[in-house]
C-alpha positions in Angstrom: 8.3 -16.0 16.5 6.2 -13.0 17.7 4.3 -12.6 20.9 1.1 -10.8 21.8 3.3 -8.2 23.6 5.2 -7.6 20.3 1.9 -6.8 18.5 0.6 -4.6 21.3 3.9 -2.5 21.2 3.6 -2.1 17.5 0.0 -0.9 17.8 1.1 1.6 20.4 3.4 3.1 17.8 1.1 2.8 14.8 2.0 4.7 11.7 -1.2 4.6 9.7 -4.9 4.1 10.4 -7.0 3.5 7.3 -10.8 3.5 7.2 -12.8 1.8 4.6 -15.2 4.8 4.4 -17.8 3.0 2.2 -18.0 -0.2 0.1 -20.1 1.7 -2.5 -18.5 3.0 -5.7 -19.7 5.1 -8.6 -17.5 3.1 -11.0 -17.4 -0.5 -12.0 -13.8 -1.2 -12.9 -13.4 -4.7 -14.4 -10.2 -5.4 -12.5 -11.2 -3.8 -9.1 -9.9 -5.7 -6.1 -13.5 -6.0 -5.0 -14.7 -6.9 -8.4 -15.5 -10.0 -10.5 -12.0 -11.4 -10.7 -11.6 -11.9 -6.9 -13.2 -13.9 -4.1 -11.3 -12.9 -0.9 -13.4 -10.0 0.3 -16.7 -9.5 2.1 -19.8 -9.0 0.1 -20.3 -5.4 -1.2 -23.6 -4.1 0.2 -23.3 -0.3 -0.5 -22.9 0.5 3.2 -21.0 3.2 5.0 -18.7 2.9 8.1 -20.4 4.7 11.0 -18.6 7.6 12.7 -19.2 6.0 16.1 -17.0 3.0 15.0 -14.3 5.4 14.0 -14.4 7.2 17.4 -14.1 3.9 19.2 -10.9 2.9 17.4 -9.4 6.4 17.7 -10.1 6.5 21.4 -8.7 3.0 21.8 -5.5 3.9 20.0 -5.2 7.3 21.8 -5.0 5.4 25.1 -2.1 3.3 23.8 -0.4 6.3 22.3 -0.4 7.9 25.8 0.9 4.7 27.5 4.4 3.8 28.4 4.4 1.5 25.3 4.8 4.6 23.2 8.4 5.0 22.0 8.0 8.3 20.1 8.0 11.8 21.5 6.1 13.1 18.4 5.2 10.7 15.7 3.1 11.6 12.7 0.2 9.2 12.0 -1.5 9.0 8.6 -5.3 8.9 8.8 -6.3 7.4 5.4 -9.7 7.2 3.8 -10.3 4.3 1.4 -13.2 2.7 -0.5 -15.2 1.9 -2.5 -15.1 5.6 -3.4 -14.4 7.6 -0.2 -15.9 10.8 -1.6 -19.3 9.1 -1.5 -19.2 9.5 2.3 -17.6 12.9 2.9 -19.6 13.6 6.1 -17.8 10.7 7.7 -14.4 12.1 6.7 -15.3 15.6 7.9 -16.4 14.3 11.3 -13.3 12.1 11.8 -11.0 15.0 11.0 -12.9 17.4 13.3 -12.9 14.8 16.1 -9.1 14.2 15.9 -8.5 18.0 16.0 -10.7 18.5 19.0 -9.3 15.5 20.9 -5.8 17.1 20.8 -3.9 13.8 21.2 -0.4 14.4 22.8 2.7 13.0 21.2 1.0 12.7 17.8 0.5 14.8 14.7 -1.8 13.8 11.9 -1.7 13.8 8.1 -4.7 12.9 6.0 -4.6 10.9 2.9 -7.1 9.6 0.4 -7.3 7.4 -2.7 -10.0 8.5 -5.1 -11.3 8.0 -8.6 -11.9 11.8 -8.8 -15.4 11.4 -10.2 -16.7 13.7 -7.4 -13.6 15.8 -6.9 -15.2 19.0 -8.2 -17.7 19.0 -5.3 -15.1 18.7 -2.6 -12.0 20.5 -3.9 -12.0 23.2 -1.2 -12.4 20.7 1.6 -9.6 18.5 0.3 -7.2 21.4 -0.2 -8.0 23.1 3.1 -7.1 19.9 5.0 -4.0 19.4 3.0 -4.8 15.8 2.0 -2.1 13.6 0.4 -4.3 12.8 -2.6 -3.8 9.7 -4.8 -5.9 9.8 -8.0 -6.5 6.6 -9.9 -6.1 7.0 -13.6 -4.8 4.5 -16.2 -3.7 6.9 -18.9 -5.5 8.5 -21.8 -9.1 7.8 -22.7 -8.4 4.6 -24.6 -6.0 3.4 -21.9 -8.6 4.2 -19.2 -11.1 1.9 -20.9 -11.7 -0.4 -17.9 -12.6 2.4 -15.6 -16.2 2.8 -16.5 -19.4 3.8 -14.6 -22.4 1.6 -13.9 -23.7 2.1 -17.4 -20.4 1.1 -19.0 -19.4 4.6 -19.9 -15.7 5.6 -19.8 -15.0 7.9 -16.8 -12.1 9.6 -18.5 -13.7 12.9 -19.6 -15.3 13.7 -16.3 -12.1 12.8 -14.3 -9.8 14.9 -16.5 -12.1 17.9 -16.2 -12.1 17.5 -12.4 -8.4 17.1 -12.1 -7.7 20.2 -14.2 -10.2 22.1 -12.0 -8.2 21.2 -8.9 -4.9 22.0 -10.6 -6.1 25.4 -11.8 -7.7 26.4 -8.5 -5.0 25.2 -6.2 -1.8 24.9 -8.3 0.6 24.8 -5.3 -1.4 22.2 -3.5 -1.7 20.2 -6.7 2.1 20.3 -7.2 3.0 19.3 -3.7 0.2 16.9 -2.6 -1.4 15.2 -5.6 -0.1 12.0 -7.2 -1.4 9.4 -9.6 -1.7 5.6 -9.5 -2.3 3.6 -12.7 -3.1 0.0 -13.0 -1.3 -1.8 -15.9 -3.5 -4.1 -18.1 -4.0 -5.1 -21.7 -5.4 -1.8 -22.7 -2.4 0.3 -21.8 1.4 0.1 -21.6 4.0 1.3 -19.1 5.3 3.9 -21.6 1.9 5.0 -22.6 0.7 5.6 -19.0 4.0 7.4 -18.1 3.9 9.7 -21.2 0.3 10.7 -20.7 0.4 11.6 -17.0 3.8 13.2 -17.2 2.8 15.3 -20.2 -0.7 16.2 -19.0 0.1 16.9 -15.3 3.9 17.0 -14.9 3.7 14.0 -12.5 5.6 10.7 -12.3 2.8 8.1 -11.8 3.0 5.0 -9.7 2.2 2.1 -12.0 1.0 -1.1 -10.4 0.2 -4.6 -11.7 -3.2 -6.4 -11.1 -3.3 -8.2 -7.8 -2.8 -11.9 -8.7 -4.0 -13.4 -5.4 -7.5 -14.5 -4.5 -8.5 -15.1 -8.2 -11.8 -16.9 -8.8 -11.0 -20.2 -10.7 -13.7 -19.5 -13.3 -12.2 -16.1 -14.0 -8.5 -17.1 -14.1 -8.4 -17.3 -17.9 -10.0 -13.8 -18.3 -7.7 -12.5 -15.6 -4.6 -13.8 -17.4 -5.6 -12.2 -20.6 -6.1 -8.8 -18.8 -2.9 -9.0 -16.8 0.3 -7.3 -18.0 3.7 -7.6 -16.3 5.2 -4.2 -15.4 8.8 -5.1 -16.0 8.1 -6.7 -19.4 6.0 -3.7 -20.4 8.7 -1.2 -19.3 11.5 -3.1 -21.1 9.5 -3.0 -24.3 9.3 0.8 -24.1 11.1 2.8 -26.8 12.7 5.1 -24.2 13.2 2.4 -21.5 16.3 3.9 -19.8 15.0 7.4 -19.7 11.6 6.4 -18.3 13.2 4.1 -15.7 15.5 6.9 -14.5 12.7 9.3 -14.0 10.5 6.7 -12.3 13.4 6.0 -9.9 11.9 4.3 -6.8 8.6 3.9 -8.6 10.3 1.4 -10.8 11.0 -2.2 -9.6 14.6 -2.1 -10.6 15.5 0.9 -8.5 13.5 -0.4 -5.6 15.3 -3.8 -5.7 18.7 -2.3 -6.0 18.1 0.1 -3.1 16.9 -2.8 -0.9 19.9 -4.9 -2.0 22.3 -2.2 -1.0 20.7 -1.6 2.3 20.7 -5.2 3.3 24.1 -6.3 2.0 26.3 -3.3 2.3 28.1 -3.5 5.7 28.8 0.3 5.6 25.2 1.2 6.0 23.5 1.7 9.3 19.9 1.9 10.2 20.3 4.1 13.3 22.8 6.0 15.4 23.3 3.1 17.8 24.6 0.9 15.0 26.9 3.6 13.8 28.4 4.2 17.3 28.4 0.7 18.7 28.4 -1.6 15.7 25.8 -3.8 14.1 24.5 -6.9 16.0 26.3 -10.1 15.0 23.1 -12.0 14.4 19.4 -11.2 13.9 17.0 -14.1 13.7 15.1 -14.2 10.5 11.3 -14.5 10.7 9.9 -16.7 7.9 8.9 -14.6 4.8 8.9 -10.8 4.7 5.6 -10.5 6.5 5.2 -7.4 8.7 4.4 -7.9 12.4 0.7 -7.2 12.5 0.0 -3.4 12.9 3.7 -2.5 12.6 2.8 -0.3 9.6 -0.9 0.2 9.5 -4.4 -0.8 10.7 -7.3 -1.2 8.4 -11.0 -0.9 9.5 -13.5 -2.3 7.1 -17.2 -1.2 6.7 -18.1 -4.6 8.3 -16.1 -3.5 11.4 -13.3 -6.0 10.8 -9.8 -5.1 11.9 -7.0 -6.0 9.6 -3.3 -5.1 9.5 -3.6 -4.0 5.8 -6.1 -3.4 3.1 -4.1 -5.6 0.7 -5.0 -8.9 2.4 -8.2 -10.9 2.3 -11.0 -10.1 4.7 -11.0 -13.7 5.9 -7.8 -12.9 7.8 -9.5 -10.4 10.1 -7.6 -10.1 13.4 -10.3 -8.4 15.5 -13.5 -6.4 15.3 -15.5 -3.4 16.6 -18.7 -4.6 18.1 -22.2 -3.1 17.5 -21.7 -1.5 20.9 -18.5 0.2 19.7 -16.2 -2.0 21.8 -12.8 -2.8 20.2 -12.0 -6.6 20.4 -8.4 -7.5 19.9 -6.9 -10.6 21.5 -3.1 -10.1 20.9 -2.1 -13.5 22.1 -4.6 -15.1 19.8 -3.4 -13.0 16.9 0.2 -14.0 17.6 -0.7 -17.7 17.8 -2.5 -17.6 14.5 0.2 -15.5 12.8 3.0 -17.8 14.0 1.0 -20.9 12.9 0.9 -19.5 9.3 4.6 -18.7 9.4 5.4 -22.2 10.5 3.7 -23.6 7.4 6.5 -22.1 5.2 9.4 -22.1 7.7 11.1 -25.0 5.9 10.9 -23.3 2.6 12.3 -20.1 4.1 15.2 -21.9 5.7 16.4 -23.2 2.3 15.7 -19.9 0.5 18.9 -17.8 -0.3 17.1 -14.5 -0.6 15.7 -14.3 2.9 17.2 -10.9 3.7 15.4 -9.4 0.7 12.1 -11.2 1.0 9.0 -9.1 0.6 6.5 -11.9 0.4 3.5 -11.4 2.7 2.3 -14.7 4.2 -1.3 -13.6 3.8 -0.9 -13.4 0.0 0.1 -17.0 -0.4 -2.5 -19.3 -2.0 -3.7 -22.3 0.0 -2.4 -20.7 3.3 -4.7 -22.6 5.6 -3.4 -26.0 4.3 -0.2 -26.2 2.4 1.1 -22.9 1.0 3.9 -22.7 -1.4 6.1 -19.6 -1.9 6.6 -18.9 -5.6 9.5 -16.6 -4.8 11.7 -19.3 -3.3 15.3 -18.8 -4.5 18.0 -21.5 -4.7 21.8 -20.8 -4.7 22.1 -20.6 -8.5 19.1 -18.2 -8.8 20.5 -16.1 -6.0 23.9 -15.8 -7.6 22.2 -14.7 -10.8 20.2 -12.2 -8.8 23.3 -10.7 -7.2 25.1 -10.6 -10.5 22.1 -8.6 -12.1 22.2 -6.0 -9.3 26.0 -5.6 -9.5 25.7 -5.3 -13.3 23.0 -2.6 -12.8 25.2 -0.6 -10.4 28.2 -1.0 -12.8 26.1 0.3 -15.7 24.6 3.2 -13.6 27.3 4.5 -11.2 25.5 7.8 -10.9 22.4 6.1 -9.8 24.4 4.2 -7.1 25.3 7.5 -5.6 21.8 8.8 -6.0 20.4 5.9 -4.1 23.0 6.5 -1.3 22.2 10.2 -1.2 18.4 10.2 -1.6 17.3 6.9 -0.2 19.8 5.6 2.3 21.1 8.8 3.9 17.9 10.8 3.9 
């Protein structure tokens, strides 16, 4: 189990700090994670995160980055801007970037990223390109496929978004090629192949295609959610050009992701660092229940309500700290560890009998009924695990060239 010191060390080596810039949005997407299907987020009040709150957490982290808990001589940290729609509060973003540049934090370089619906992209193209943002644009395919992404009047956002994207592409072609990517949500108005074909043909990009989040669903909306939901693997396998699309998607496809993870975890010829290569792998590494990250080992998320979370993908009820009205950062690491360990203990017995522990990606905070009696739907028995291994070996046997590609591009690099 983890300790408060473990969490503090992770925070001192944080990889990504994400700000919920605003909870306001200029679209009303039916399936939005803060929309009508879900119940695990704070009420949306059309408010912005204040610059002063951002300064307090940056200063707090900078102190840790300069302490002896820092393990990296020069780590890159992603500063990410999230919403709502972040381009509704660009002054905040500008101030944060300028503050970080002026602060000149030792041992750290910074890369800026943003997820946007692109509705206001035309107004801020120069600013985005100048600061070399890693830009993720939400788009579900062509106009018909994009039917759930509507404005407050119910009008499809497609025409305006496409116009703005092409404006960016034409004005800054090199930036667009290197730093802009697309995310599409799969639902009952589009298909895996349809999304892939449109974005690849229109922009020369391989999109990331994600499923609707199936956690935190309102009971009265579950039937409507189920009719909207589409499984990505099933949709991909129904594609006319299934093999070709999957190869081009590579790690953006679940098959290649799972095979890569399988090889990394079960191939004794692979090493995660130079110490393992030179001195051998440790004989035993205790398994923590589930695949849940140690809090803040990957990122920290600050909400507009000043809550501190380890990730934007978990419910706001699992806040681990806060920034006070007086801009004081409150984080009790021992208390966070105690609560985190308590949740893990609730599924420990299930994990002990699960045969796929090494490959588990289940986050404890995304299990339903976590406070009382959670049940992991990914629990795997011996027969299921044998079938799983057989499927991965069959894939490798069928695609030997991709086996070497995974070794070369994923494992080695």
